[in-house]
C-alpha positions, -999 to +999 in steps of 0.1 A: +687+472-086+665+468-056+678+469-020+665+454+012+652+478+037+681+491+058+677+494+095+682+531+094+651+535+072+630+515+097+640+536+126+636+570+112+606+590+102+605+595+065+594+628+049+568+610+029+559+574+022+547+561-011+540+524-015+531+513-050+515+481-055+522+453-035+506+431-012+522+402-029+534+417-062+563+397-075+564+411-110+562+448-104+569+476-080+557+481-045+572+513-032+582+525+002+589+561-002+590+588+022+556+589+006+539+554+007+521+544-024+508+510-032+507+506-069+477+491-086+479+464-112+495+472-145+501+508-134+532+528-126+515+555-107+533+550-074+568+550-089+559+578-113+544+598-085+575+591-065+596+604-093+575+636-097+577+644-060+614+637-061+617+663-089+600+687-065+625+681-037+607+653-017+624+622-007+609+587-011+616+550-012+601+520-030+598+483-025+597+456-051+595+419-055+611+400-084+597+369-100+621+340-107+627+331-143+619+294-145+644+271-164+664+302-175+641+307-205+641+340-223+625+366-201+589+367-212+570+380-182+573+416-195+553+441-176+518+448-191+527+478-212+521+468-248+523+502-264+519+539-255+506+568-274+515+605-274+552+599-271+561+619-302+590+644-297+576+678-285+545+664-269+538+675-233+535+638-222+569+630-237+583+660-219+568+648-186+583+613-190+616+628-200+617+649-169+609+619-147+636+598-163+661+626-170+658+619-206+673+584-203+642+564-213+641+559-251+611+550-272+608+530-304+579+540-327+558+511-340+551+509-377+525+531-394+500+503-391+503+498-353+470+478-349+453+453-371+417+441-366+407+406-377+370+398-380+367+360-384+395+335-385+430+347-393+437+340-430+401+336-440+384+365-421+384+402-430+414+422-420+414+459-413+445+481-407+447+510-383+471+538-394+489+564-373+485+600-381+457+625-373+446+625-410+459+590-420+439+572-393+406+583-408+417+583-445+428+547-440+393+538-428+378+555-458+399+535-482+389+503-465+352+513-463+344+531-496+310+547-494+312+553-457+330+587-458+302+606-441+300+582-411+338+582-408+339+620-409+313+622-382+332+597-361+363+618-365+345+650-355+330+634-323+363+618-313+383+650-317+357+671-299+360+648-269+398+650-271+397+688-267+378+684-234+398+656-216+416+681-194+383+684-176+391+651-159+421+667-141+404+700-135+374+683-116+399+663-095+421+692-086+398+722-079+382+723-045+356+696-041+328+720-032+334+740-064+336+707-085+303+695-071+287+728-078+298+726-114+286+690-117+251+698-104+247+731-122+239+714-155+264+735-173+291+709-181+271+689-207+262+721-224+297+734-225+318+703-229+314+676-256+334+653-232+307+655-206+279+654-231+292+622-248+303+606-215+267+596-209+263+579-242+275+544-248+300+535-276+275+512-291+248+538-292+270+563-309+285+540-336+252+523-343+238+558-351+267+566-375+264+536-399+245+504-406+277+487-418+283+461-391+320+457-400+326+495-397+309+495-364+332+468-352+363+487-364+351+519-348+349+499-315+378+475-319+401+490-292+376+485-263+398+457-248+424+483-239+401+496-212+380+464-207+343+474-211+320+461-238+306+487-262+271+488-248+285+497-213+315+518-224+313+556-224+320+570-259+342+596-242+363+569-226+367+552-260+375+586-277+403+591-252+420+559-264+415+567-301+429+602-296+458+588-276+471+568-306+463+592-334+499+602-337+511+566-335+523+541-309+556+536-291+573+510-270+601+515-245+635+504-259+647+476-237+612+467-226+587+481-201+610+474-172+632+503-184+605+527-172+612+518-135+649+514-142+652+550-152+628+565-127+646+548-097+678+569-100+657+601-099+642+589-066+676+579-052+692+612-063+666+630-042+676+609-012+649+582-015+653+545-023+637+514-038+635+484-016+625+448-022+606+422-001+587+446+020+549+441+013+526+466+031+503+449+055+483+479+068+481+517+069+488+531+104+466+557+120+474+579+150+451+587+179+434+614+159+426+590+130+453+605+107+475+583+085+510+583+100+528+553+085+526+518+072+533+484+086+554+463+063+565+427+064+603+422+067+610+385+067+586+371+093+585+403+113+562+433+110+579+467+111+562+501+114+575+529+092+562+564+100+558+594+077+536+625+076+522+617+042+510+583+030+502+577-007+485+545-019+488+531-054+473+498-043+440+506-059+409+520-043+395+486-031+428+474-016+434+507+001+400+511+017+389+475+022+422+458+030+449+482+041+429+506+063+422+496+099+386+485+105+377+517+124+384+538+094+365+517+068+331+533+075+341+569+070+315+588+049+340+603+025+356+569+019+322+553+013+313+580-012+344+572-032+337+534-030+302+539-043+316+553-075+338+522-081+331+487-094+355+459-101+368+456-136+366+424-157+391+397-149+420+391-173+435+360-188+470+361-202+492+337-221+530+343-223+549+324-249+587+320-253+598+310-288+630+295-303+636+316-334+641+352-344+613+376-356+623+371-392+624+333-389+590+331-373+573+358-393+564+379-362+554+415-364+555+446-341+519+453-351+492+444-324+463+421-335+428+424-322+410+392-333+372+387-331+352+357-344+324+380-357+315+416-362+289+422-334+315+427-307+289+435-280+268+404-287+297+379-288+312+394-256+280+394-237+272+358-248+306+347-236+305+364-202+270+349-196+281+313-205+294+286-182+331+285-177+334+252-197+316+267-227+335+300-224+369+282-224+361+269-259+345+300-274+367+330-267+354+362-284+384+385-283+421+377-285+447+405-283+481+393-296+513+413-293+550+405-299+571+425-274+603+412-288+595+425-323+587+459-309+620+463-291+650+472-314+674+461-287+659+426-283+679+407-309+711+420-295+702+409-259+684+376-268+695+365-303+674+338-319+646+341-293+612+357-295+581+363-272+544+367-276+519+381-251+482+373-255+453+388-235+416+381-232+389+385-205+375+360-181+351+362-152+367+359-117+337+337-107+349+310-132+380+305-110+368+317-076+364+282-061+402+279-061+410+313-046+421+299-012+445+274-027+482+281-029+496+293-061+508+265-084+490+240-061+454+246-071+448+210-083+441+192-115+406+207-122+420+242-121+450+233-143+427+215-168+404+245-171+433+269-175+448+246-202+415+246-221+416+284-223+452+283-234+446+257-260+416+275-275+436+308-276+467+292-292+447+275-319+437+310-331+472+323-327+487+295-348+465+306-377+479+341-374+516+330-369+517+294-383+555+291-381+555+293-343+536+260-336+567+238-334+590+265-319+575+270-284+600+266-256+578+281-228+541+288-224+523+299-193+487+309-187+475+333-161+439+335-147+423+362-126+436+342-096+471+347-110+465+384-112+451+384-077+483+367-064+510+386-082+495+421-086+470+420-058+440+429-080+410+420-058+390+402-085+417+395-110+410+427-130+438+441-152+427+478-154+417+485-118+382+498-113+358+494-141+357+520-169+319+521-173+297+550-183+292+557-146+330+562-140+331+589-167+303+610-152+314+644-139+303+637-103+322+604-102+353+620-116+351+648-090+344+624-061+374+600-067+403+623-060+437+622-045+426+634-011+408+608+010+386+609+041+416+599+062+438+629+068+474+626+053+463+596+031+463+601-006+454+579-037+474+578-069+477+556-100+451+544-125+422+542-101+426+579-094+425+588-131+422+562-159+437+528-167+470+522-184+505+538-184+492+573-194+463+571-169+487+562-141+510+590-152+482+616-150+470+601-117+506+605-104+507+642-114+473+649-099+483+633-066+516+651-065+497+684-070+475+676-041+504+666-018+525+696-028+495+719-028+503+734-062+495+726-098+524+705-111+509+707-146+516+745-146+551+738-135+556+714-163+542+737-189+564+766-177+595+743-177+587+730-212+584+766-225+617+776-209+634+745-222+621+751-258+633+787-256+668+776-244+669+750-272+660+777-297+688+800-285+713+772-288+703+766-324+707+803-332 
């Protein structure tokens, strides 16, 4: 699927170069397009942006490293897409993805109850179910919280009012910066836009004002781990984006998340581009005028310069500005203004489990579980993050458990009698920082012991959720922030790129972090440009492609969708 860089590519100037993430990424995509884009962790912005430009007649190439599958166990290091919203037939986002994959990527819808919230220990705690559907979501809450109808109605009103204004994020990044800043400083946006008005209020502040019921507050806030900020520091608008995103339900790519890249790559190649492996980007090249003109990549033990008139980085804002740009470009005022708007997100800790047994045998579900030991989510998270690493490893406040194999209808055919689990929580980078200079898999007994304590604490909770799996584990692997740093080049082990705090959702910050950079011909794409996750990376890719092509790709998509629907209607007639 992935080729080595041919000599012809190294000797010729590419039309554009896009290098998605990799400095050392072994589990994802690092692209080498005729647009370079270095993809940031968990995102697909570089490859998606490559596909969108390919659809517009540009040529590109990618680079990718693969991770070896130890002991030939069932493939469990599935990319970090656990579920995606807004993929219902007829939606604009489904249409966008269909265009990028020529309709070859198929999606499996999760059950009506796609998320379950557990407050307390599984089995003995309180369990709340989250239902798909614009009406069913809120009706389900009313049935589980009788007497709280007024609070739930107001929560629904606020969430949906924010949803109607999310297009403002793209508008502020795409209109001329001078005009965007004029709008931001005029004071009009909070008056005219519920999105801007609620962006300055924390999730905790809003839900605390809606109800005194602590369990309902927790359920209102339960999905915060999908963007990684505790309720007191999270913008209500950011939270509302996620709630709105899943109101129609949740989907998972058939065949696993790797199918996304698998079906975008042919589109890139059809346009004359390619996807290459084992070519990590070392630095962005500048010409005598300080303009980006190419990248230096590692090919074996050699460094090779590849030149292009357009360079696009999906490596994330910190990697791009602090690691990939030459020293002389790191103090540019425009670059510093963007960096001032960014802070590192919280580090992630993951556990991948390979199981001997089918979904039915082990009682596994496609539903995702968010498990908390109590109902004051902010307090338990803050106490955990303020504790020592030894205490934290034994008192983990949030555990997200998902079963990729149960979500994928093709899994049993491909891997009969096997199953997988993926488990995610948060940890501080500082708890593991002392081992950052040690080689991967050779960080010593103290590091392994600390990691094992986290894994053991997590698994004791998971065994209460899925008791049949305890004696069926064939493979288990824990990943710390240092693991993320090594494999996906996240500077502080973060899993969602730059932090999604209240500051990031302010209009001026949105307008400042845009595709265009202070370095001519260098562009940003991916989740750091827009928002975290697959959909955030998708929007970042389209915003970036619009900047590169100097036209609004969203308008092109809307027109194409309208023509396609008209043609489909004629065929039915």
